[in-house]
C-alpha positions in Angstrom: -27.4 30.5 -21.1 -29.9 29.0 -22.5 -29.9 24.7 -22.4 -33.7 24.4 -23.9 -33.0 22.3 -27.3 -32.2 23.8 -30.7 -35.5 22.8 -32.2 -36.7 23.2 -36.2 -40.0 24.8 -34.6 -37.1 27.8 -32.9 -36.0 28.2 -36.6 -39.4 29.0 -37.8 -40.4 31.2 -34.8 -36.9 32.9 -36.0 -37.7 33.2 -39.6 -42.0 33.6 -38.7 -41.1 37.1 -36.4 -37.8 38.1 -38.2 -39.2 38.2 -41.9 -38.4 41.4 -42.2 -34.8 41.7 -40.5 -34.3 38.5 -43.2 -35.4 39.7 -45.6 -33.1 43.4 -45.9 -30.5 41.5 -44.6 -30.8 38.9 -47.7 -30.9 41.6 -50.4 -27.7 42.8 -49.1 -25.9 39.6 -48.8 -27.1 39.4 -52.4 -26.3 43.0 -52.5 -22.5 42.2 -51.6 -22.8 38.9 -54.1 -23.2 41.6 -56.9 -20.1 44.0 -55.7 -17.8 40.8 -55.9 -19.0 39.9 -59.5 -18.6 43.1 -60.7 -14.1 42.8 -58.7 -13.8 39.8 -61.1 -14.1 39.8 -64.5 -16.4 36.9 -66.4 -14.2 33.6 -66.9 -15.2 31.3 -69.9 -13.7 27.7 -70.6 -13.1 25.7 -73.1 -11.7 22.1 -73.5 -9.6 20.3 -76.2 -8.5 16.3 -76.0 -5.3 14.9 -76.6 -6.0 11.0 -77.7 -2.8 8.8 -76.6 -2.9 5.9 -78.5 -1.2 2.1 -77.9 -1.7 0.2 -74.4 -1.1 2.9 -71.4 -1.0 2.6 -67.9 -2.9 4.9 -65.3 -0.3 6.4 -63.8 1.7 6.6 -67.7 -1.3 9.0 -67.7 -0.5 11.0 -64.9 2.5 11.0 -66.3 1.3 12.0 -69.4 -1.1 15.2 -67.6 1.7 16.5 -65.4 4.3 17.2 -68.4 0.9 19.8 -69.7 1.2 21.7 -67.0 5.2 22.1 -67.1 6.9 24.3 -67.5 8.7 24.0 -71.1 4.5 22.9 -72.6 3.9 26.1 -71.1 6.8 28.9 -71.8 5.9 27.7 -75.5 2.3 28.1 -75.2 2.9 31.9 -73.7 5.1 32.7 -76.5 3.3 31.8 -79.1 -0.2 33.3 -77.6 2.2 37.0 -77.9 4.4 36.8 -74.8 4.9 36.0 -71.0 5.4 33.3 -69.1 4.4 29.6 -68.5 4.4 30.6 -64.7 0.9 32.9 -65.6 -0.8 30.6 -67.7 -0.4 27.9 -64.6 -3.2 28.7 -62.6 -5.7 29.3 -66.3 -5.0 25.7 -67.2 -6.3 22.3 -65.8 -5.4 19.0 -66.6 -7.2 15.7 -66.7 -6.8 11.9 -67.7 -10.0 10.3 -69.1 -11.2 7.1 -69.4 -9.5 5.5 -73.4 -6.3 6.8 -73.1 -7.5 10.3 -73.7 -5.8 13.7 -71.8 -8.5 16.5 -71.1 -6.9 20.0 -71.7 -8.5 22.8 -70.4 -8.0 26.6 -70.6 -9.8 29.3 -68.8 -9.2 33.6 -70.2 -11.4 36.5 -70.3 -12.8 35.6 -73.3 -15.0 33.1 -75.1 -11.9 33.2 -77.8 -9.0 33.8 -75.9 -9.9 30.3 -73.8 -10.2 28.6 -76.9 -7.1 29.6 -78.1 -5.2 28.8 -74.9 -6.8 24.9 -75.4 -6.2 24.5 -78.8 -2.1 26.7 -78.4 -1.2 24.4 -75.1 -2.6 21.0 -76.4 -0.8 21.6 -79.8 2.6 22.2 -77.8 1.8 19.3 -75.4 1.8 16.6 -78.8 4.5 18.9 -80.2 6.6 18.2 -77.0 6.1 15.1 -76.3 6.9 14.0 -80.1 10.7 15.9 -79.7 10.6 13.8 -76.2 10.0 10.3 -77.6 13.1 10.9 -80.4 15.2 12.1 -78.4 17.8 9.9 -76.9 21.4 9.9 -75.1 22.5 6.7 -77.2 22.9 7.2 -81.2 23.3 4.0 -81.9 19.7 3.0 -80.1 18.0 5.1 -81.7 19.5 3.8 -84.9 18.6 0.3 -85.0 14.9 0.4 -85.4 15.2 1.6 -88.3 18.6 -0.5 -89.7 16.0 -3.6 -88.3 13.6 -1.9 -90.6 16.0 -2.5 -93.3 17.3 -5.3 -93.2 13.5 -7.2 -93.0 13.0 -5.2 -96.4 16.1 -6.6 -97.8 15.0 -10.3 -96.4 11.5 -9.7 -97.9 13.3 -8.8 -101.7 15.3 -11.6 -101.4 12.4 -14.1 -100.2 10.4 -12.9 -103.2 13.6 -13.6 -105.9 13.8 -16.8 -104.3 10.2 -17.6 -105.0 10.7 -16.6 -108.2 13.8 -18.9 -109.2 11.5 -21.7 -107.6 10.3 -23.9 -110.5 6.8 -22.5 -110.4 4.4 -25.7 -110.4 6.9 -29.0 -111.7 6.9 -30.4 -108.9 5.2 -30.9 -104.7 8.8 -29.8 -104.0 8.6 -26.6 -105.6 5.5 -25.9 -104.3 6.2 -26.0 -100.7 9.3 -23.6 -101.2 7.4 -21.2 -102.1 4.9 -22.2 -99.6 7.5 -21.6 -96.3 8.8 -18.7 -98.2 5.5 -17.1 -98.2 5.3 -17.9 -94.5 8.3 -16.6 -93.2 7.9 -13.2 -94.9 4.2 -12.7 -93.6 6.1 -13.8 -90.3 9.1 -10.9 -90.5 6.6 -8.4 -91.2 4.3 -9.1 -88.3 7.4 -9.1 -85.6 8.1 -5.9 -87.1 4.4 -4.4 -86.6 4.7 -5.4 -83.0 8.0 -4.4 -82.5 6.5 -1.0 -83.8 3.2 -1.0 -81.4 5.6 -1.8 -78.6 8.1 1.1 -78.8 7.0 4.2 -77.5 9.5 5.9 -79.9 8.2 4.9 -83.0 4.5 5.7 -81.4 5.0 9.4 -81.2 3.3 9.9 -84.8 -0.5 8.5 -83.1 -0.3 11.0 -80.4 -2.9 13.9 -82.0 -5.7 16.3 -80.5 -8.8 15.4 -81.5 -10.4 18.9 -83.2 -10.2 22.5 -81.4 -11.8 23.1 -78.4 -15.4 24.2 -78.7 -16.0 27.9 -77.9 -17.8 28.5 -74.8 -20.8 29.8 -74.9 -21.6 30.6 -71.4 -19.0 31.6 -68.5 -17.4 29.7 -66.2 -18.7 28.7 -62.7 -18.9 31.0 -60.1 -21.0 33.1 -62.7 -22.2 36.7 -61.0 -25.8 34.8 -60.3 -23.9 32.6 -58.4 -22.2 34.6 -56.3 -25.7 37.0 -56.5 -27.1 33.7 -55.1 -24.2 32.6 -51.8 -24.1 36.0 -51.3 -28.0 36.1 -50.2 -28.1 32.6 -48.9 -25.0 33.2 -46.4 -26.3 36.8 -45.1 -30.1 34.6 -44.5 -27.9 32.0 -42.7 -26.2 33.5 -40.7 -29.0 36.0 -39.3 -30.5 32.5 -38.9 -27.4 31.6 -37.0 -27.2 35.1 -35.4 -30.6 34.7 -33.5 -29.9 30.7 -32.4 -26.7 31.5 -31.0 -27.8 34.7 -29.0 -30.7 33.3 -27.6 -28.2 30.1 -26.0 -25.9 32.5 -24.9 -28.9 34.6 -23.3 -29.0 35.4 -20.0 -32.4 36.8 -19.1 -35.2 35.6 -16.8 -37.4 33.9 -18.0 -39.4 32.2 -15.0 -41.2 34.1 -12.1 -38.8 32.2 -8.9 -35.7 33.4 -11.1 -36.8 37.4 -11.4 -38.2 37.5 -7.6 -35.4 35.9 -6.5 -33.0 38.1 -9.1 -34.5 41.3 -6.8 -34.2 39.5 -3.1 -38.3 39.4 -3.0 -41.2 37.6 -2.8 -43.7 37.2 -5.9 -47.1 38.9 -5.7 -48.6 37.4 -8.3 -48.4 37.2 -12.6 -51.1 39.5 -14.5 -52.6 39.0 -17.7 -52.1 42.3 -20.2 -54.0 42.3 -23.7 -51.9 41.8 -27.0 -52.2 44.7 -29.1 -50.9 47.4 -30.5 -50.5 49.9 -28.2 -49.3 53.7 -28.6 -45.7 54.5 -28.1 -43.9 56.0 -25.5 -42.5 59.9 -26.7 -38.8 58.2 -25.9 -39.7 54.8 -28.7 -40.2 57.3 -31.4 -37.3 58.8 -32.2 -35.1 57.6 -35.4 -33.9 54.3 -34.0 -37.4 53.3 -32.4 -38.6 53.5 -36.1 -36.2 51.8 -37.3 -36.4 49.4 -34.9 -40.3 48.9 -35.6 -39.7 48.8 -39.5 -37.3 45.8 -39.6 -39.4 44.2 -36.2 -36.7 43.8 -33.4 -38.3 46.1 -31.1 -39.6 42.8 -29.2 -38.0 40.3 -28.5 -38.7 37.0 -31.0 -37.7 34.4 -28.2 -40.8 34.8 -26.0 -43.2 32.4 -26.2 -46.6 32.7 -28.1 -49.5 35.2 -26.6 -51.7 32.1 -24.8 -55.4 33.1 -24.6 -56.8 33.9 -21.2 -60.2 34.1 -19.6 -61.9 37.3 -20.3 -62.0 40.7 -19.4 -63.5 39.7 -16.0 -60.8 37.4 -15.2 -57.7 39.8 -15.8 -59.7 42.0 -13.8 -59.7 39.3 -11.3 -56.0 39.0 -11.7 -55.2 42.8 -10.8 -57.4 42.9 -7.6 -55.6 40.0 -6.2 -52.3 41.3 -6.4 -53.9 44.6 -4.8 -55.1 42.9 -1.8 -51.5 41.1 -1.4 -49.7 44.2 -1.1 -51.8 45.4 1.2 -51.8 42.3 3.7 -48.1 42.9 3.3 -47.8 46.8 4.3 -47.1 47.8 7.7 -50.4 50.6 7.4 -52.3 51.9 5.4 -52.5 55.2 3.5 -48.9 55.3 3.2 -47.8 55.8 -0.8 -46.2 52.5 -2.4 -43.5 53.2 -5.3 -44.7 51.3 -8.4 -40.8 50.6 -10.1 -41.1 49.5 -13.3 -38.4 49.6 -15.8 -37.6 51.7 -18.7 -38.7 50.5 -21.7 -40.9 47.5 -20.9 -44.1 48.3 -22.4 -46.1 45.8 -20.9 -44.7 46.0 -17.6 -46.1 50.0 -17.9 -49.6 49.3 -19.2 -49.6 46.4 -15.6 -48.6 48.6 -13.6 -50.9 51.7 -15.0 -53.9 48.2 -14.5 -52.6 48.1 -10.4 -52.8 52.0 -10.4 -56.9 51.6 -11.4 -57.7 48.7 -9.7 -56.2 49.6 -6.4 -58.1 53.0 -6.2 -55.6 54.6 -3.5 -56.2 51.7 -0.9 -53.1 52.0 -1.3 -52.1 55.1 -2.8 -49.4 53.9 -5.8 -47.1 56.4 -7.8 -45.8 54.8 -10.8 -41.8 55.4 -11.5 -39.7 54.6 -14.5 -36.1 53.7 -14.1 -33.3 53.1 -16.1 -32.1 49.3 -15.8 -28.4 51.3 -17.2 -28.1 53.5 -14.3 -31.2 53.1 -12.4 -31.7 56.2 -9.7 -35.1 56.4 -7.9 -36.3 59.3 -5.9 -35.4 59.3 -2.0 -38.5 57.9 0.3 -40.3 60.5 1.5 -43.5 59.0 3.0 -43.3 56.2 1.1 -44.2 52.1 3.1 -41.7 50.1 0.3 -41.1 49.8 -4.0 -43.9 47.4 -6.2 -40.9 46.6 -8.7 -43.4 45.7 -12.1 -42.2 43.9 -14.2 -42.7 41.4 -17.6 -41.0 38.4 -18.8 -37.5 37.2 -20.6 -36.5 41.2 -20.7 -33.9 41.7 -18.6 -30.9 40.0 -16.6 -30.0 39.1 -13.1 -27.1 41.5 -13.3 -29.6 44.0 -14.3 -32.3 43.8 -11.6 -30.1 43.6 -9.1 -29.1 46.9 -10.6 -32.6 48.4 -9.5 -33.0 46.1 -6.3 -29.5 47.9 -5.4 -31.5 51.5 -6.9 -34.1 50.9 -3.8 -31.7 50.1 -1.5 -29.8 53.4 -1.8 -32.8 55.0 -2.4 -34.2 53.5 0.9 -37.4 51.9 -0.1 -38.0 48.2 0.3 -38.9 45.9 -2.0 -42.8 44.0 -0.4 -43.2 42.3 -3.4 -42.6 41.2 -7.3 -45.3 41.2 -10.3 -44.4 39.8 -13.1 -47.1 40.8 -16.4 -47.3 38.3 -19.2 -49.1 39.0 -23.0 -51.9 36.7 -24.2 -54.9 37.1 -26.6 -57.4 38.8 -25.1 -61.6 37.7 -25.2 -64.4 39.9 -25.7 -65.6 40.6 -22.0 -68.6 38.8 -21.2 -71.8 40.5 -20.5 -72.4 39.2 -16.5 -70.2 41.0 -13.8 -69.1 44.3 -13.0 -67.8 46.6 -15.9 -64.4 47.1 -15.9 -63.3 50.7 -14.6 -61.3 52.2 -17.5 -57.6 52.1 -17.4 -56.0 55.6 -16.0 -52.8 55.4 -15.6 -51.2 58.2 -13.0 -47.5 58.3 -14.0 -44.8 60.4 -12.5 -42.7 62.7 -13.7 -40.0 61.0 -15.5 -37.2 63.4 -14.3 -36.8 62.6 -11.1 -36.8 58.4 -12.0 -33.5 59.8 -13.9 -30.5 62.0 -13.4 -27.6 61.0 -11.1 -26.5 58.3 -10.6 -27.0 55.5 -8.2 
């Protein structure tokens, strides 16, 4: 597992080096979102408001909102809308208690007209149910008391009027004062009756009204088709980036030269540079899967460091010659052939091995053999003095390299050294200095490098 901290630069490298794959998967996510939207019909939402006059506390408004979604209201609304039950409407009706004693009732349906009818019908049934609930009581005497009180006040008001008319108008100060007192008494009775009606919820039931019909919706309720398409594209994009980061976090591929040499059980002879350029693909890299990988840009690891700028051709040639010199110093005798082992599919290592063959110029003789890291098998030892393993960085795990070392030991080849190849950005060659000899890779037939079990 890699312990490197994931930085914004890492995410930027994923997007830069995997933009083709990200684009394809983002389009795929958009298509998945489009397909999901086709499975669900469009939904429309309309809202109707009911005004409750008088003084209402917050908990009372919440109780009224719960009444809207009760079976007593929704069952009647479903019956008026063409059958069914209130249970079917419960998921399509949403109620909220707003400021100003307003109950907002929202209905959702497949069409704008259906949503409008649903919101209006539920609001009407709620007002009717609230009126019936306010008028129903188990005590008949209690229900009759407000009306009886009203009649008593009316009779008292008439009696006051009769007394005022019977009083001798304007004849004396006492008569004027009596008429004034009677008018004050009648006004006080009327004010008390009005306050009583406002305080009694049963008398206030007629003041609960629907504030007009619900407006017909002109657009779909979220999530719309566009929302689902964008959500699918964004989800696939994020999952792809997170998947790359998680894979890099869990990666066990070796990246440093000491780790690679330790996994092979040998010492490092040196590192060589290979110019980063578009090289010719091997025959086994020209299949259908290889073309798809190249098209998506996943044929090269994204988390390898960017190629650094190297010296000119003379400096790269010098690195190869030093490796060849160290190799000659490690051989017990001259003239014996050395087997150059290259992992199958490691194009950087193959180009480096070909350059080593050219720079060695037969001293010592080098024979390049490609070996599969899945089932590594090498030809049995003949007159070779050992094996030289050449491979690129960041492409192999310790277990895979241990398998290559085991195959070398099984075939009788002692690993005399390890060479690590890395890609660099090449500079133009200097005019001074000896010209570099053209690389002529001496590749052994791949048939003897693969075959039977290790």
